[in-house]
VEXDREN-227100 format. One record per residue (C-alpha): x, y, z. Coordinates in steps of 0.1 Angstrom, whole numbers, plus 5000, padded with zeros to 4 digits. Layout:
<nodes>
XYZ
...
</nodes>
This chain:
<nodes>
654824435489
658224575492
660324865484
664024905473
666025235465
667925285432
671325455431
669825805430
667525755459
664425685439
662025425455
661225125436
658124925446
657624575440
655624235449
657223905451
655623545449
657023185458
660623095468
663822995451
666123175427
664923525417
662923565386
662423925376
659824045351
660324375334
657224565320
657124735285
655625075280
652725185301
652624835321
652924835359
651724625389
648424775390
647624675355
649324375349
648724035366
651323835346
654023835372
651523725399
650323445376
653823335366
654523335403
651623085409
652822875382
656522875393
656522955429
657922625442
661022695420
661423065418
660723365438
659023585409
659223965412
657024215396
657924595401
656724945390
659425095366
660325455376
657525705372
654725445373
652625315402
654125325437
657825385423
659325735423
660425945393
663726155401
664626405374
666326395350
665426085331
668025865314
667825495306
671025445327
668925505358
666425215349
669324995346
670325105381
666725045393
666924685380
670324655399
668724755429
665924515427
668424235418
670624315447
667124305472
666223995455
669523825456
671923775427
672223605403
668623655389
666823535357
665423835342
662423845317
661724155298
658624225277
658424465247
660424765253
661024615289
662924335268
665324605253
665924745288
666624405303
669024325274
670824655280
671024585315
672724235311
675024395286
676124635312
677124375335
674324335360
674523995379
671923835354
672423455350
669823415321
667823655299
664523585285
663023845261
659423845248
658824015215
661324325218
659624565193
662424605168
661524745134
663924625110
663924685072
660524755058
658724515081
656424785093
656325195089
659325315113
658625555141
658825905133
662326075137
660726335161
658826055182
660226115215
660326505211
656426505203
655726295235
658026535257
656026835241
652726675247
653626615284
655426965290
652027135275
649826925300
648526695273
649126335285
646026215265
647726335234
651226165244
649125845247
647625885215
651025925199
652125615213
649125415201
649225545166
652925595158
654325305181
651525065183
650025125148
646425165158
644225405134
643525745148
639925675146
640125375168
642025575195
639425835194
637025585208
639525465233
639925805248
636325785258
636725435277
637025405315
640825275313
642025605298
642825785328
644925485340
646825535306
647125915309
648625855345
651725705332
651825875298
654926075308
656925745309
656025665274
659025885262
661325695286
660625365267
661025575235
664725655249
665325285257
664425195221
666825455206
667125385169
665725025170
662425115157
663825305127
664125035101
668025025102
669924715110
670124635147
673124805164
675624535166
677924715191
675124795216
675224455231
678624315220
679524275258
676424025264
677623705275
674723525291
672423275277
669523455260
666123325251
664123545226
660323445225
657623545201
653923435199
652823215171
650023455163
651723795167
652524065143
654923935115
657224275120
657724145156
658723805144
661123965121
662624185149
663023895172
664923675143
667223975137
668223985173
668723615175
670823635145
672923925162
673423745196
675723455197
674323335231
670723345219
667923085210
664923165194
661422995204
657823045194
655323005220
651523015218
650223355219
649123655198
649024025197
652224115216
651123905246
651423575263
649323395290
651223275322
650522915318
652622935284
655223165294
655922965326
656622635310
659022805284
660922975314
661222665334
662722475305
665122765298
666122785334
666822405335
668822415302
666122225283
665322295245
661922435239
659522365212
660622405176
660122725158
657022785137
</nodes>
């Protein structure tokens, strides 16, 4: 367990496993070390080749949360972690964390290669877009002391669960853990920007990206996530697209680790499905 400090002084907690080139994993919305075992599991798979890092994004777990929030602060958090780990790093982001990693690479952080698992872009009519006031509704729920309502907005509007399903989830034992990080859901909404609106992806947002980029999606995932992954691959000249065994916006370490090893070595992955 370790701690580094971002440019604004915010403490960022992290763990690492193995030895070798730094491989930093960036969680998506609501994910952090206490709830995700994937970085440790990947570290166990790749520990003789990489030093795998998992960290708590700002506002979660053992990391601080200096106000006011801006996506740039999270890029600075990742920069501090890369500096502590030793540059250049391989960075692997998941869901909205993939978009944060993409922004960080485009901003010029010392990232040698970039792997992105299912960035949740909503392109065209692949699924209903996020409401235009999504972030404002999240902010209002938090400001009014309703973290559970913020979590429900996320699960229904962003994830697409029916309200009746979320009603039952609110009685589950994991709900307090979700409420504890509900204030950060709007952070990911700001990272996503307009990329869940159904509009074409913004070509200029990542125009400065030059590093090799691997875009991954699970073979059993939601079709709209595949559409978003393909749209990003079409947009980025340095990108390749690979399908891996997986479903429901998740991937097992024993599937992810070999794909990352192949990518790091410059080898071609399995053909698209």
